[in-house]
N, C-alpha and C positions, 0 to 999 in steps of 0.2 A: 760310321758316317760322320761328316763334319758339319758344324753349325756355327753361326757367328757367336764368338765368345762374349760379346756384350750382353747377350741374352741371359748369361749366367748370373749377371748382377741385377736382373730385373726382379723386383719383389713379386711375391705371389699375387699381390694386388693387381699387377699389370699383366699377368700371364693368362692367356686364354688358349687352351688346347695345347698340342705338342709343339716343341720347338721346331722351327722350320729348318730344313737341311739345305746345304748348298750342293752345287754340282761337283762332279769328280775333278773339275779343273782346279779346285782349291787343294785337293790332295796332291795333284800333280805339281802345283806350285810349291808346296811345302817340301816335296822331295827335290824339285829342281833347284831350289834356293840353296840347298846344301852344297851345290857345285857352282854357285853363281859367279865366283871370281875366277873360274878356270877358263883359260883360252879366250880371253876377251879379244874381240876383233879390233884392229887399229881403226881409229876414226879420224876423218879429215877435220881439222880444227874449224873450218868454215861451214860445216854441215850440221844442221840440227834435225832431230827426229822427234816428232810429236805424235800423239795417239789421237785417233778419231773413234767414237763409239760405233759408227756405222759408215757405210759408203755414202758419199753425197748423192742426193737425188739428181741434182743438176748443178752445173757451174755457170748457169745463166742467172744474173741477178733477179730478173723478173720471176723466175721459177724457184727462187731460194726459199723454200717453205720449211726446211729442216735445219737443225743445228749444225750438222756436219757441213752442209753446203755453205752456210754463213761463215763458219770458221775458216774455210779455205778461201772463200771469195774475198775476204777482207785483205788478203795479201796480194790479190790479183788485180782488183779494180779500184780506182780512186773514188772518193766521195766528195761531193760539193761542200757539205757541212757535216759536222759531228757534234755530239752532245756529251758534255763532261758529266762527272758524278753528281754534280749539283743540279743537273738539268739545264744548264746554260748552253745555248746553241752557239757554236764556234765555227768560223770559216776553216776549210781544209784545203781543197783544190781552189776554192774561191779566195782571192786576195782581199776583195772588198765588195760591198753591194750597197745599193740605195734604191729607194722608191722614187718613181717619177710619175708624171701624169699619164694615165692610161688612155687607150684609144676610145673608150666609152665610159659612161658613168659606172657600169658594173665591172668592166674589165680593167684590171690594174697592171702596172708595168714595173718589173724588177730588173735593174741593170746589174749585171755581174761582171767583175773584172777578175780574170784568172791569174794564178801564179805563173810566172815565166822563168823559174829557176831551172838549173840544169837537170834536176831530177823529175821535172814535169814536162812531158811532151804531148799533153792533151790540149787540143785547141778548141776554140769556140764552136766550130762546126761539128766536132765530135760530141761535145756536150749537148748541143741542140738536137742532134740526131738521136742521142740516147734518150732524151726527154720525150721526143716525138714518138719513139718506139715504145716508151713506157705508157703513154696515154692512148696509143692506137692498137697495141697488141691485144687481141681477144683474150679474155680470162678475168679472174677476180681482181687483178691489179688495175684493170682498165677503169672500173668504176671508182676505185679509191683515188685515182689521179685524174678524174674528170675535171678537177678544178683548174688544171693546166689548159691553156687556150692557145698554145702556139708560141712563136718567138721569132727572133731575127738576129743574124750574126752582124755585129758592128765592126769587128776587126778580128784578127787571128786570136786575140786574147780577151775579147769582150763580146758580150751578147746581151740581149734583152729577152725576158720571157714574160708572157702575159698569163694572168691568173685571176681567179675569183676567190673571195673570202679574205680571211685575216692573214697578215704576214707571218705571225708566229706559227700557225698551223702549217702554212706552206713550207717554211724552213724546216720544221720538224719532219714533215713527210719526205722532204728532199734529203733527210739524213738517214732514212731507213735503208736496210740492205737492198731492197728491191729497186731503190733509186740510185744505187751506185753506178757510176758512169761506165756504160758498156761501150767498149771501143774495138769490138771484134771478138773472136773466139778466145778462150783462156790462154791460148798459146801466144797471144799478142803481147806487145811490150809497153803498155801504157801505165801499168802499176809498178809496185816495188818488185813483184815477182811475176813470172809467167809459168804456165804448165808445161813441163817437159815430158812427163810420162804419167799415165793413169792405167793401172792394172786393176780392174774392177774387183771390189770386195777384198783387195789386198793392200794396195798402197797408191799414193799420188806423190809425184816428185815435182817440186817447184824450184826454179833457178832464178837468181836475182837479175834484174834488168840493169841495176846500177848499185854501187856500194851502199851498204846500209848497216845499221847496228846489229842485225840478226845474223848476217853472214851471207854466204854465196848460194846456199841451198837449204831447202826445208823438205824433209821426207815425212809425209803423213802416213802412218801405218794404221790400217783399219783393224781395231782390236775390240770386238764386242765384249770380251771377258776381261774385266779389270785385273784379274789374277795373272793373266798372260802379260799384261802391261807391266805389272809389278816385277815379274820375273825378268823381263827385258830391261827394265830400269836398273835393276841391280847387276845386270850383266854389262851395263854401260852401253846398251843398245837403244836407249830411249831417254830423251831429255825432258819431256814434259808429258804428264798424264793426269787426268782427273782421278782423285782417290776416293772411293766409297768409304763411308764411315766404318763399316765392319772390318776393313783392312787396317785401321789404325792400330789395332791390337797386335799386329805383326811385329815381332821383336826387332826386325831389321829396319823398320820405318822409324826415322828419327825426326824430332820436332823441327830441327833446323833445315830439314829437307822439304818442309811443307810450306807452301805459300797459300794464304787464306784470302779469298775474295768475299766481301760482305755485300749484302743489299741487292743481290741479283734477282731474288724472287721471294715469295711467301707461300707457306702452306696454310690453308684456311678451310673452314667448313661453310659451304653455302647453305643458308637456311631458306627453304622455299617460301618466298613471299606470297605465293598464290594460296597458301594454307591460312585460313582465317584464325585458327587457334594460335598461330605463331606471332602473337602480338609483341610489342616492344618489351613488356615485362618478361615474357617467356624468353625472348632472345637474350635479354640481359642476364637472366637466370642461367642460361646455357653458358654464357661467357664466364661468369663467376665460378662455375662448377668445374672448370678444367684446370688441373694443376700443371700448367704449362712448363714452369721452371724445372719441376722434377722430371718431367718427360724429356726435356732437353738434356738434362744431366745424365739420365739413365740410358735413353735410347739414341740420342745424338752425340753421346760422349762429350757433352758440353760444347759441341761445335755448332752453335746456333744462338740466335738472340730472339727474345720475345718480341712479337710485333707490337708496334704502337699504333693502334687502330689497324688500317690496312697496310701500313708502311713498315718495312724493316727499320729497326731503331737506327741503324747507321745512315739511313736516308732521312728520317725525321729529325735526327740530331742537327741537321743543317739549318733547320728553321724553327724548332721547338725543343724545349727542355723536358717535355712531358715523358713520363715513363709508361709502363703498362697500364692501359685504360681499365681493364677488368682483372685485377689480381685475384688469385685463387682465394675464395671465401665461400665455403659451402653453406654456412649459416645464412649469409646474405642471399645466396642463390636460392635456397629453399624459401626464404621470405618472399622474394620476387615471384617465384613460381606460384605461390598461393594467391598472388595478386593478378595472375594472368587470366585472360578471358575464359578459357576453357577448363580452369581448375575447379573441381578435382577430377573431372572426366578424363583429362589428358593423361592421368596416371594409369588409366585402364587401357589406353590405346597403345598398340605396338608401333613404335616409330621405326622407319626404315633408314638405316645408316649405310650409305653406299661409299665404296672406295675402290681403287685399283687393286688387283689381286696379287701384286708382287710382294715379296717378303717385307720390304721396308715399310710400305704403306699399311700392310696388315699389322705389323708390330705397333706402329704409331696409332692406327685405328683401334687396336685392342685396348691400349691404355686410355684413349679418349672415351671409348664405350664404357669402360669400367667406371670412369668418373661420372658419366651420365647416369649410370645405374645407381651410383651412390646418391645422386640427386633425387632418385625415386622413380625414374622413367623406365619404361619397358623398351628395349632396343633390339631390333633384329638387324644383324650385320649381313651385308651383301657384297662380297668381293666380286669384281667384274673385270673383264677385259677393257682396256683403255677405250677402244673404239665404241663399244656398246655403252660404256659409262657416259661418255661425252654425248653420244647421240641421244640417249634417253634423258639425260639432264637437259639437253637442248629442247626437248619436248615437254619439259616441266615436270618430269617424273622424279620421285624420290623426295624424302623429307629433309634429310641431312646428307650432304655429299662432301666427302673429303677430297680436296683438289689442290693443285699447285699452279701458281702463276709465275712464269718467268718473264720478266720485263724485256721488251724489245729494245728499249732505250733506257739510259740511266735517268735518275731524277724522279721526283715525287709524282709528276703528272702521269708517268707510265703506270702508276698503281691506282689511278682513278678512271681514266678513259682507256679502254672500253668497259672496265669492270663494273661500273656503277651507272653508266649512261642509259637513259630510258629508251634509246633507239638501238641498243645493242643486246637485247634480251637473248638468253640461251646461248647458242653457238656463236653469237656475235661477241660474247665475252662476259656479259652480265648474267652469270649463272645462278644468281640468287633471285633474279627477276625483281630486283629492287627498283623502286621509283619514288622520287621525291621532287616536287616542283621546284623547290629551292635549289636542289642539285642541278636540275635541268637548266636553270638560269645561269648557274656558275659555268656549266659546260658551254653554253651559248656565248658567254662573255669570253671564255678562253679561246674558243674556236674562231671568234671574229676579231680578236684584238691584234693590233700591230706591235704591242709591247712584248718584249721577250721576258720581262720579269712578271711572273704570275703568282708570286708568293702570297699576296693578299687573298687571292681566290683559293689557293692551296690550303691556307689556314682556315678559311671559312668552310671548305669541303671537309676538312679534318674534324672540325667541330660538329658538323651535321652527322657524319658517319659514326663518330664516337657515341653520339646520343642515340642514333637509330639502330646501331648494332645489327646490320643486315647479315653479317657473317659471325661465326665464332672465330675471333681473331686468335691466331695461334703463334706461329714463329717463322723466322727466316733462317733456314739452314745455311751455314757457311759452305761455300764451294772450296773444296780442298784440292790442291794440286801438288804432286810430287815434281819438284823442279831440280834439274841437274845443274852442275857447275857451269855449263856453257850458256845457260839462260840467265840474264840479269835478274836478281831478286828484288830490285827496287820496287817498293809497293806502289809507286806512282805509275809504273808501267803496266797498268791494268790491261791495256790493249794487247799485250803480248800473250795473255792467257786465252785459251780457246773460249 
């Protein structure tokens, strides 16, 4: 049987139970790679082949609830605005915008001027129709975009839209994938590419509507097994794939073939705020007890960064020089534990540690649980299916829950709302059921402001969360991609990566 070789380097301190085994596909991969350079197929220079982890659920922006859908859609449909890595909102299809006096005291007016270059054939009527569809189509998106109150076409390339609330939140929501401009079925020609072929659970083929940096065609192959993608990559039949950490040990994978994307998400442990025994001293004790840097080195092969509060360090570096808030200090953790409200009875109670049941989460969870036991706590681990884990967490069940947050948008605000908002408990995103009136005031300010620079509020929120410690702040794994020679490796071209 085969197992991830990184587990061989795990000290006995982090080992719990037998080493997990991988599927037969890895054995197949190892045999296949022996012949990977044989009979390579000729490739068109203008054609790129990317991998997808699963078939898209839908190619309608309103129904883009999964990662695969969003990866494909960004090549098909244009967007009014986009957000850069620092969280700044930038025009995309829009050339310029400005606020004007609204039709009433509550309804505001935003005038949009659209780009009119040769690569953009989306007019004002198409944009208005897409926004009307967004706010009127039944479903969960409808309530999210209820702030839109209609609009009017002013010319072929300009329109006005009416809205309620703050300008910043409006522009941010118009940047999300569900708000990308729908100009007909995916076979239409309004974006950089259009859909030419879709064979379900096998592949999708996009062809370019006009000349662009990526080429004339993109083929997305649906590859649930990363080992299959690796085999195709080394046969020169794949140009871009996401690389799991356990495949880094493969001798054929070279460092210069890997592109790293930082700051996309964080792994954390939600501490159930409904439990009276989990006071601030207890939460801080948990944070100090986890040897995060060792776990990153051993289990993530060093491909990750310690979180700075709830933020990936690559995100927090843009506005603070702070390092890890709670560095590993077992003596300090034990001291804080003795000061917690339920000490020493908390030592007699068996705490439930929940996590997803896949190999990666179980390996990370085992190391964390070992640290918690060294603190003196009794821990019961409960691996679960994803759907059940999230459903029961949304109901407030479980003491400590190992979770992952992948931000919909770049920038620090994506790691605050909805994760800590008092109106987003449970399945709304606030899975620790954390609440602080000072945080609610910050959220209200951000949601109602017309200013796009919210760095003062971000810094204040960071200070509050660092002190309250509603999570066990862990790490942000790097996203690793195998990138072929046909794809530019410029680190500034983040948008080329899925």
